[in-house]
N, C-alpha and C positions, 0 to 999 in steps of 0.2 A: 169513596176514595179507594183507588186500586193501586196496589204495589206491584212494580215490575222489577224482577231481578235482572240486573245488567251483568253481562259476562265479565266486565272490567273490574278487577280488584275487589269483587264482592260488594261493589257500591250499589245502593238501591236508589232508584229514581221513582218519585211518586208523581202521579198525574194530578194536576190542579187545574181546575177550570178548563179542561180540554187540552192543555199543553203540558208537555213533559219538562221535567227539570233538566233533561239532557241538553236542551238548547240553551239553557241558562247557566249551565256549568262552565266555569272559567278555567278548569284544569287544562294545561297545554297552551294557554294564551301567550305565555312567555316564549314558547317555541316558535310560534307564528311571528311574533315581533322580531325574534332573532333571525329568522329566515328573511325577513324583509330588510332589516338594517345591516346584517353582516356583510353583504356584498358592497354596500355603500362605504362602510368603515374600511373594508379591505382595499378598495380602490383609493380611498383617501390616504391610507397609510402607505400604499405603494407610491403614490405621487410624492408624498413627503420624503420617502426614502430616496427616490430618484433625484429630486431637487437637492437634497442634502448631499448626495454623492457628487453632483455636479459642482457644488460650491467647494466641497472637500478636495476634489480633483483639481479644481481651478487654483486653489491655494498651493497644492503640491507642484503644479506646473509652474506657477509664478516663482516659487522658491528655486526650482531647477534652472529656470531661465536666468534668474538673478545670479545664481552660482556660476553659470556658464559665462555670463558677461563679466563677472568679477574675476574669473580665472583668466580671461583674455586681458582684462585690465591690468592684472599683475604680471603678465608675461608668461603664464603657464601654457596658454594655447597660442598658436601661431597666427591664425587668421579667422575670418568670418566662417569659412567652411568648417574649420576645426570646432568652432563654437556650435555650429548647427549639428555636427556629428556628435559632439559631447551631449547636447540636449536630447537628441534623438536616442542615444544609447541609454541615458538615464531614465527616459520616459517610455522605454520599450515595453515595460510591464503593463502599461495602460492598453496596449494593443488598439490604439486609436489612430484615426487618420490625421496626422499632424502635418501642418504646413509651417515650416520654420524658415525665416529669412533674417539674416544678420547683416547689418551695414555698419561700416566704420567711416565716420566723417566728422570733421570739426573737433577732433580730440575726444570723441566719445563713441562707444559702441551701442547700437540700438538693435534689439532683437524683437521681432513680431512673430507670435505663434497663434495660429488659428486651428480650431478643430470643431467638428459638428457636436452639438450638445448631446445628441443621442448616443454618441460613442462613449460618453462618460456615465451613462445611466445603466444600472444593472438590469432593470426591467424595461428596456426600451421598446420591446415588441408590442407593448400594450398601448402606448401613447404616441400616435402619429402627429399630434399637435406640435411636437417639438422638432419635426423633421427639417424644417428650413432654418433653424436657429443655429448660429455659429458662436462659439466662445472665442473671443480674441483677447490676447494678452500682449502687452508691450512693456519692455523693461529697458532702461538706459543706464549706462555706467560710464563715468569719466575714465579715460585711459591714463594710467599712472606711470607707465614705464617710458 
């Protein structure tokens, strides 16, 4: 039996049956598993954050559209163009491509807003799978004045 002094941490490896313990040593195996799995978890976490932000932004947009319709319904805004300007001003912080259309017919105001989903994602440069998807919202409110 021959003893070989290894330069790593003063560990000794012995030769048994012509093979060394060096190949059977499992130190560092967690590091290799981490290198394999970390990118997968990172991509998964990024996708979850992106989709969560889309849903969060969608709820904020819907609230603002409903507020604009309600403001017109109560007489605070003059016409559909004023509603569109109000909504655009309130959602300017999103810096998204918003398409806003308000119509007044049959005693109610209806506003339709569309925007690309990638405009609402913080990490949109990584996922081109969402390029053709648009988020659309529609809100209606009865005119009360």
